[in-house]
N, C-alpha and C positions, 0 to 999 in steps of 0.2 A: 552152339554146342562146343565149339573150340574155345569160347571165351574171348575171341578176338574183336568182333564187331562192337561190343560195348566199349572197348578201349578206344576204338576209332571214333565213336560218338563223343566220348569224353575229351579226346584230344582236339577235336574240331568244334567243340562247343563254343569256345571263345570266338572262333571265326563266324559261326552262325549267330552268336549274340550280337555281333556288329551289324548283322542284318536284322536284328531283333527277332530272330527265329530260335529254334531249339536244337540242341545237339542231337536229339533223337531223330531229327529229320534225315541225318546221314543213314540211319538204319533203313528208313523207308526208301531212300535213294538206291541203296544196295539191292533192295527187293525189286526196284524198278528196272534194274539191269536185266532181270529175268523177265518180268512182265509188269508193265505200268499199272495194270488193274490190280495185281497183287500188291504193288507198292502203295496204291491208294488205300487198299484194305489195311495194310500194315500201319497206316497213319493213326490207327486207333491207339497205338502205344503212347501217343503224345497227349498229355493231360490237358494242356491249354487249348480251348476251342479255337482261338485266334491262330495260334501256331500250327494247330492241326490243319486248318484251312489253307494256310500258306504252303504246307507240305503237300496237301492234296492238289493244289492248283499248279504247283511247280514240278511235280513228279514226272510229268510228261517230257521234260527237257533232258531227262536221262534216257539214252537210247536203249530200248528194250530188245529182247531177243528177236523180235519180228523185224526190226529195222537193220540189225547187223548184217544179214545176208545181202541186202541191197547196198549198204554202205561198202561192204568188202568187195562186192562184185564191181561196182562202179570205180572204186579206188584202184583196183587191180587193173581194170581195162584201160582207164584213161589217165591215171596219175602214175601208177607204178610202172606200167609199160612204156610210158613216154619219157619219164625221167631216168629210169634205170632198167632198160630191157632185160639185162641179165639178172636183176634182183627185184622183180616186180612185187614179190611177196613182202620183202623187207620194207620197201617204200610204202606199200599199201598199209602195212602194220603201223608205220609211223603216222600216216594220214589218219587212220582210224583212231589212234591214240590222241592225236590233236583234236579230232572231232569230239571225242569223249570229254576231254578237258574243256573244250568250248561249251559243251552241254552243261557240265558242272558249273562253269563260270556263269552261264546264262541263268542257271538255277539260283545261284547266290544273288545275282543282280536283280532278278525278278522278285526274289524273296525280300530283298531290301526295298524295292519299289513298292511292293504290296504293303509292307509294314509301315511305310511312310505315307500311304494314301488311303485305300479303302479298308485296310486291316491294321490300323494304327494301334499301338500299345507297347508296353514294356515286356521284354523277354522274361520268361519265368526261370526260376532256378532249376538247374538240371539235377534231378535225383535219380541216380542210376546205380544199380548193383553191379559191381565188377566181379564177375565169377572167376574162379581160378582157371588157368589154362588146363585143358583136359583133352584126352583123346576123343575124337568124335565117335558117336554111336551110330554107325552107318544105317543099321536097320531102323532105328528111331527117326533118323533124319529123312529117310525115304518114305516112311509111313506118314510122318507129319506133312511132308511136302505134297504127297498125293492126296491125302484125306483133307487136310486143313486148307490147302492152297490150290493145288492143281484142279481137282474136281470142282471146287467152289467157283473158280474162274471159268473153267471150261463150260459149265452149265450156262453162264451168262453169254459166253462166246457163241454157243450154238443158237441161243435165242436170237442173236443179232445176225449171225452169218447166213442162216438158211434163207430168210427173205431177201437179203442183199445179193446172195448168189443167184437167186431166181431173176432178180431185176437185171443183173449184169448179163445173164444169158439172153434175156429178152432184148436188151439194148444192142447186143451183138448180132442177133439173128433176125431182127425185124428191120426191113428196108423201107426207106422212103425215097422213091426214085431209084437211082442207081447206087445209093450209099446207105449203109446201115445207120441206125440212130446214133451210135457211138461216134461215128465220123462227123455227123452233123453237129453234135454237141461239142466235139473237139474243135471243129472249125469256128464255132461260136466263141470258144474260150481262147482261141489262138492269139488275139491281140493282147489279152492279159498275160498269157504265157510268154509272149515275146518280150514284154516289158520286164518280166522277172527273169529273163535269160533261160526260159524253159520253152515249152510249146503247149498247145491246147491238149494234145494227147496225154502229156505228162500230168497236167493239172487234173484232167478227167480221171486218170488212173488213180491218183491220190484220193479223189472224191469217191470213186467207186470202191476203192480199197479201204474205206472207212471201217468195215467190219474187222479187218485184220491187215496189218502192215505187210505180212508175208505175201499177199496177193497183188501188191502194187505192180511189180515188174511183170508177172504173168498177164495182168490186165493190159498193161502198156503194150506188150508184144502182140497180144490178141488184137488190140486196136490198130497197131501199125500194119499187121498182116491181114486184117479183115478176115480172120479165120472163123469167127463165130464161137470159138471156144479157147480156153486158156491153153497155151503151148509151152513146151519145155524144149531145151536144146542140150545136145550132148557135149558141146564144147563152148568155151567162152569166146573163141575166135569167131564162131558163127554168130553169137550174140553181138559181139563187137561190130561185125560187118553190118548187121541190120541197123544198129544204132547210128553208125556212120552214114549209112544210106539215107537215113531220115534226118540228116542235118546236124547230128550231135557234134559238138566240139568239146574241148577241155572246159570251156566256160559253162556249157550245158551240164556237163558232168559235175562240176563244182557246185552249181546251183541245185542240182538234183540231190546231192548229198546234204547240202545245207537245209534244203526244204524238208528232206526226209528226217533230218535230225530235229528240226524245230517246229514242224507243222502240228496240226490238231491231234488230239488223242484218238485212238481207235474207239469204236462204238462200245466195246466191252469196258474200256476204261471210263468212258462217259457214263455208262450205266452204273458202274461201281461208284463213281462220284455222286450220282444221284442217290444211290442207296446209302452212302455214308453221310451225305449232307442233308438229304431230304428236301433239297431246294433246286428248282429248275434254274434259278438265278445263277447259282454257282456252276451249274453244268454249262450254261451259256458262256459265262466268263472263262471257264476252263477250255472252251472251244475257241472263243474269239481271241483271247489273249495270245496263244501260240500262233494262231493264224496271222495276226497282225505282225508279230515278231518275225515269223518265217518270211512273209512277203516283203517286209521292210529290209531284212538282211539281204535277200536275193536281189531286190531292187537296187540297193546301194552297191553291192558287189558288181552287178551287171553294168550299171551306169558308170561306175568308176573305171572298169576295164575298158568299156567302149570309149570313154573320154580319152584315156591314154592311147588307145589304138587309133584314135583320130589324128594324132600328131604324126 
């Protein structure tokens, strides 16, 4: 409505053409900052099927609104407070900005890799109307956001979240021996988590948080405290203490943020990818590709830090 985003797409078209992608992908990435599922749906504006697939498969690397609370909380508790106790908010803002830039960089890199491997082809010409700058029509924006996007995505979210919530409750309240099922699963994942600089509970929280990124931290705290239900805390200091008591360090926090940024899409986004592509193959690739990247990045960061700490 402002006439601004089309100009962003036009100005960045040359950059994306080097990745053999389309400038309109920037518009879908902007939608992804709000919700990756909406960003996937927005890929319909890209005319080329090849470039549309690239945009669909890489939209997940733009941090959505569900991941920002986790990123901000961890950055404030472990990075901002450690580096500048008097200005934790400022430092955490810088960290989040760096993570966003990293996500955009990964988007460009993966777009380039896809366009040179399984989605080879030449970039299409960008044909885009540049509307004049104008005052936003607030009412129209709100209406379209709710009717065309929010309700459309929420319907899919409800379909995925309800059964997943029931499963999480069962895992947290059914005991095998003296431990609930969540603890048993976390212990099983512990060796993998340790290699990635995380722990089994963190990995399990991301797995159970597949329906929505917003519930990853509540599930993690529920698992740590063996409460059987999701918990909330009134202060960040209390949350910080719990994480420290369970062995968190700055390296754990760093890997948590990197994994949160790069890991697999939520179930709503995966369902949207299936609806848009009509192929389980692309859904599988959309899940596996970021999983490999997230695990690889965390592994390299962890092993590099441990190598230098060994001296």
